[in-house]
Every structure is written in C-alpha cells, then in structure tokens.
N, C-alpha and C positions, 0 to 999 in steps of 0.2 A: 404387683399383680401378674398373673400368668397371661398367656396368649388369649386373645379373644376367640370365643367359639363361633365358628361360622354358622351359616344358616342350615347347612347339612350336617347332621350328627351321624346318623346311620340310615342307609337306604338298602333295603333287602328286596330283591326281585326274583320271583319264581323259584324259591328255595325248595329243594327236595332232598330228603335223606332217608335211607333205609338201612336196617341191620338185619342180617340173616333172613332176608326175604320179607321182613316186616317193615312197612312204611311208617316212619315216625313223623316226618314232616312232608307235606305234599302241597307244592305250589304256594308257599307262603310268601306274601309280599307286604311290606309296610315301610313307612317313612317315620323316623323318630326326629321330630324337630327339637331345637334347643329349648330347654325348660320343661321338657316332657317328664312326666312321672309314670313309670310303667311297672305293672306287676304281671308275672307269668304264673299261672296256676294250672294244675293238671295232676292226674293220677301218677303214681310211681310207674316209671317206664314209658311215660307218654312222650318224652323227648325234650323236656325242659333243660336238663343239663347239656344235652347234645346241642341244643340251640345256642346256649351260652358258649360252648366250646367252639362252635362254628363262628360266632361273632368275634371271639378272641383270636381265631386263627389256629387253634390247636387241633381242630377237626375240620376236614374239608367236606363241603356239600357234594352230593351226587350230581346236582345240577343247580343252576341259578347263580346269582351274584350277590355279594355283600360289599357295599362301598361305605367307607368311613370318611367323615369330614377331615380336611387337611390337618386340623389342630386337635383332633380327638385322640385322647390317650385312655385306653381301657385299663381297669384294674378289677381284680376279683379276689374273693376269699373262698377257699374250698369249703364245702358244707361239712365234710368230715376231715378232721385233722388228727393224725396219729400222735402228735406231740402234745395234745391238750390233756 
C-alpha cells in the first residue's frame, strides 16, 4: 500500500486569477477533505482549466494560496492530446 493520506488534501484561500484584464477566479476559497468527490462545471473560458493548472503548479495565481497535504500527489490528463 501507498502512504496514508493525511486530513488535509487541498486547501485554497482567497485565490484570484485574471487574464488580459478579465477576472477568471475572484477570491476562491475551499478545503478538499480526503474522500471528497468534486466536479468543476462552467462555460468555455470560465477558468476551469486555469484552476487545475494552478492546483498542479503549472500556473501561478495573481493572489491567494494553495496548500497541498504532505502526501498528496497530483496527476492529470490533458483534455486535448495531439497524439490521439
């Protein structure tokens, strides 16, 4: 078995992100406990992919913090893949 998942999985506080003067994410805060099942829905261009990029560390927020639990390892699959 792998490492045990601690009580903190992801904690987001006051996250803000804009592109070209357009606010995508404004003061977003949430805690994701272990065992949570989460869905993200929204229109094209609403900031869903940007949120995932910030959670994975490939994009930086304009302000706010993202804290991962000590044993959390993120994995993702791109929505569009040229090799398919």
